[in-house]
matplotlib code that plots the C-alpha trace (Angstrom):
import matplotlib.pyplot as plt

x = [19.9, 18.3, 15.0, 13.5, 16.6, 16.6, 13.0, 13.4, 16.2, 14.1, 11.1, 13.1, 14.9, 11.6, 10.1, 13.1, 13.3, 9.7, 9.5, 10.6, 7.6, 5.0, 3.1, 3.1, 1.2, 1.0, 3.5, 3.8, 6.0, 4.8, 6.9, 4.7, 4.6, 2.6, 1.4, 0.2, -2.7, -4.2, -7.6, -10.2, -10.5, -14.2, -13.3, -10.7, -13.4, -15.2, -12.1, -10.9, -7.2, -4.6, -1.2, 1.3, 4.2, 4.9, 5.3, 7.0, 6.2, 7.2, 4.5, 5.0, 1.8, 1.1, -1.9, -2.9, -6.0, -8.3, -11.8, -13.5, -15.3, -12.2, -11.6, -8.4, -7.4, -4.1, -1.3, 0.5, 3.7, 4.8, 7.3, 6.8, 8.8, 7.0, 8.6, 6.8, 8.0, 8.1, 9.8, 9.2, 8.9, 6.2, 5.9, 2.5, 1.2, -2.3, -4.7, -7.0, -9.1, -8.3, -10.5, -9.2, -12.1, -12.9, -14.7, -11.7, -8.6, -5.9, -4.9, -6.4, -6.6, -8.5, -7.4, -8.1, -5.9, -6.0, -4.0, -1.6, 1.0, 3.9, 5.6, 9.2, 9.3, 5.8, 4.7, 2.5, -1.3, -3.4, -0.3, 1.4, 2.8, 0.8, 3.3, 0.6, -2.3, -4.4, -3.7, -5.9, -4.5, -6.3, -4.7, -5.9, -3.4, -3.5, -0.8, 1.4, 1.0, 3.7, 5.0, 4.4, 4.4, 4.6, 1.6, 1.0, -0.7, -2.9, -2.6, -4.2, -2.6, -4.2, -3.3, -5.7, -6.9, -9.7, -12.5, -10.9, -9.5, -5.9, -6.6, -9.5, -9.9, -6.4, -6.0, -2.3, -3.1, -3.7, -1.5, -2.9, -0.2, 1.0, 3.7, 4.7, 4.0, 6.0, 4.0, 6.0]
y = [7.2, 6.1, 4.8, 3.5, 1.4, 0.1, -0.8, -2.5, -4.6, -5.5, -6.5, -8.6, -10.3, -11.0, -12.5, -14.6, -16.0, -17.0, -18.0, -21.7, -22.5, -20.6, -22.1, -20.6, -17.2, -16.7, -13.9, -11.0, -8.0, -4.9, -2.0, 0.9, 4.7, 7.5, 11.1, 12.3, 14.7, 16.6, 16.3, 14.5, 10.9, 11.2, 14.2, 12.1, 9.8, 12.7, 13.9, 16.7, 16.2, 18.6, 16.9, 18.0, 15.6, 11.9, 8.8, 5.4, 2.5, -1.1, -3.4, -6.9, -8.9, -12.3, -14.5, -15.2, -17.3, -18.6, -17.3, -19.3, -18.3, -16.6, -14.4, -14.3, -12.5, -10.6, -8.8, -5.9, -4.0, -1.2, 1.7, 4.8, 7.8, 11.0, 13.3, 16.6, 20.0, 18.2, 14.9, 12.3, 8.6, 6.4, 2.9, 1.2, -2.1, -3.2, -6.1, -6.6, -8.8, -10.0, -11.6, -13.8, -15.8, -13.9, -15.5, -15.5, -17.6, -14.9, -14.8, -11.5, -10.1, -7.2, -6.3, -3.6, -3.0, -0.5, 0.1, 2.6, 4.5, 6.4, 9.3, 10.4, 14.2, 14.8, 18.2, 20.2, 20.0, 22.7, 24.1, 20.9, 17.6, 14.4, 11.4, 8.8, 8.5, 5.7, 4.4, 2.7, 0.9, -0.8, -3.0, -4.5, -7.0, -9.1, -11.6, -10.4, -12.7, -15.4, -15.0, -17.4, -15.0, -11.4, -9.1, -5.5, -3.6, -0.5, 0.8, 3.5, 4.7, 7.2, 8.6, 10.5, 11.0, 8.4, 10.7, 11.6, 8.2, 9.6, 13.3, 15.5, 16.8, 15.6, 14.4, 13.7, 12.9, 10.2, 8.4, 6.5, 4.6, 1.6, -1.0, -4.6, -7.4, -10.6, -13.5, -16.1]
z = [7.9, 4.6, 6.0, 2.7, 2.0, 5.6, 5.4, 2.0, 3.4, 6.5, 4.4, 2.0, 4.9, 6.6, 3.4, 2.6, 6.1, 6.1, 2.5, 3.0, 5.0, 3.0, 0.1, -3.4, -3.6, 0.2, 0.0, -2.4, -2.8, -4.7, -5.9, -7.1, -7.6, -8.9, -8.3, -4.9, -4.4, -1.5, -3.1, -0.9, -2.1, -3.1, -5.3, -7.1, -8.4, -10.0, -11.8, -9.6, -9.0, -7.6, -8.0, -5.4, -6.1, -6.3, -4.1, -4.4, -2.2, -1.4, 0.1, 1.5, 1.9, 3.5, 3.4, 7.0, 6.4, 3.7, 4.4, 1.7, -1.5, -2.9, 0.1, 2.3, 5.4, 4.7, 6.5, 4.9, 5.8, 3.6, 3.3, 1.2, 0.1, -0.7, -3.3, -2.6, -1.3, 2.1, 1.3, 4.0, 4.5, 6.1, 7.5, 7.6, 9.0, 8.3, 7.9, 5.0, 2.8, -0.7, -3.3, -6.1, -7.5, -10.7, -13.7, -16.0, -16.1, -15.6, -11.9, -10.6, -7.0, -5.5, -1.9, 0.7, 3.8, 6.7, 9.8, 11.5, 9.6, 11.0, 9.1, 9.6, 9.7, 8.2, 6.9, 9.2, 8.7, 10.5, 12.1, 13.4, 12.2, 12.6, 12.5, 13.4, 11.0, 9.6, 6.2, 3.6, 0.7, -2.2, -4.8, -8.1, -9.6, -12.7, -13.9, -16.7, -19.7, -20.2, -16.6, -13.7, -10.7, -11.9, -11.9, -12.9, -10.1, -9.7, -6.1, -4.0, -0.8, 1.5, 5.0, 7.2, 10.7, 10.3, 11.2, 14.5, 15.5, 15.1, 14.5, 13.7, 10.1, 9.0, 5.4, 4.6, 1.0, -1.6, -4.2, -7.2, -9.0, -10.9, -10.4, -10.3, -7.8, -7.4, -6.0, -3.9]

ax = plt.figure().add_subplot(projection="3d")
ax.plot(x, y, z, "-o")
ax.set_aspect("equal")
plt.show()
């Protein structure tokens, strides 16, 4: 079974069926990709990066509630495909917070999500596979000039054991990539 295609169809169907009742910009769909690394996230910020392959992802986001002052409570579902020596797919579902009240006129959003993530046939870490891990995703999006609802995005996606919540000392890896987001 082609899991990424099935998940893409499911997410698109979910968004279309709920789209009639949703207000403008309550839904978004991001397609992104980039290199993956097994470097610890804090080391990435200091420039140490060991690239082990690539990853592509599709994320569907929905605004659940306006929290005021430019903040919103969000829901995210996403499917990813890893292109490493151990190719595998993941599904993730999380909640997050977004901020969109920046001091410039171009629509811009900064969001962070976290929740459970399931990997199909994941590579072993410390001698065994860990299908259930936590994911953290961060997205910075800014509207593409001369478009109404299309943004470029910079995304980070990370899977790990969440300091023992899912597994001890397990870091599946991190992806930092770019893509496009369609706001509905």
